[in-house]
N, C-alpha and C positions, 0 to 999 in steps of 0.2 A: 504494500500500500504506500502511496506517495502522499503524505499528509502535509508536509512543510514546504515542499519544493526544493530541489537541489540547486544551489547557487551556480554551479558549473553548467547544469542543464539549462537554467534560465539564461545564462550568458550565451550559450549556443543558440537558444531560441531567438535572441535579439538579432541574430544574423539572418533570420527567416522573415518573410513578409508577415506583417502583423495581422493580416486577414486570413492567413493560412490556418487550417484546422489544427495542425501540429503545434503551431505557436500558441494557440488558445489552450490546447490541452496541457502544454507544459506550464503555462502561466496559471492555470487553474488547478495544478497539481493532480492531474488525472492519474489513474493507476498506471504503473510502469508497463504492464503488458499491453495496454491500449496504446501507449505512446510508441512502444516498439513496433506494433502492428502498423500504426499510421506512418511512422518514419520509413518503414520498409516499403509500404505501398507507394508513398511519394517518391522514394528513391528509384524503385523499379519503373515508375511512370516517367520520371525524368530520363531514365536510362534509354528508353525506347518509346518516345511519345507517339509514334505512328503505328505501333503494334497493339493488338488486343491484349489487355492486361487482366481484366476482370469482367465477368458477366457480359462479354461481347463489347465492352467499352475500350476505346483506345486510351492510351496513356494521357494524351493531351486533354481529353474530356474528363478523365478522373482528376487531373490536376486543376482544371477549372472548377470542378465541384468541391475540391479541397481548399479553395480560396486563393489560388495562384493566378487567376484570370488577368488581373491588371498587370501583375509582374511579368507574365508571359509576353505581353505586347512588346516590351523593350528588351527582352532577354537576349543576351549574346552567348556564344558558346562558352566563354570564360565564366559567365554567371551560372550557367547550367552545371558546369563542372564543380564550381565552388559550392553550390547548394547541395549537390550530390554528396560532397565531402562532409558538409555540416550534417546532413540527414544520416549519413553513415555513423558519424560520431555520436549523434543523439541516440541512435539505435543501440550502439555498443555500450555507451554509458548507462542507458536505461536497463540493458540486460544485466550489467554488473550490479547496479543498484537494486534491481529486483532480486538477484541472487542473494545479496547481503541482507535484504529484508526478510528473506525466507529462513535465514539462519537463526 
């Protein structure tokens, strides 16, 4: 359970668009498992925006639903790679924090 919010996780979230679902989840201290799932979905959607990722939906559409629509308009390749790195760090840190909370 994520009750207080981890300061490192919050700092990582500040590198994400404020309208994104993952940003909101981190700032409202959602369960780590939910944060991990969301970070991975966003990561894979950014990885291949033109492929079907989930339930017949393309990555680009999933990203729009997850709050990245405005950000996608001006996105450059460097931005895409940076956000993928942030999402990967969010997922990895959340996994570690979740394991620690289970101990």
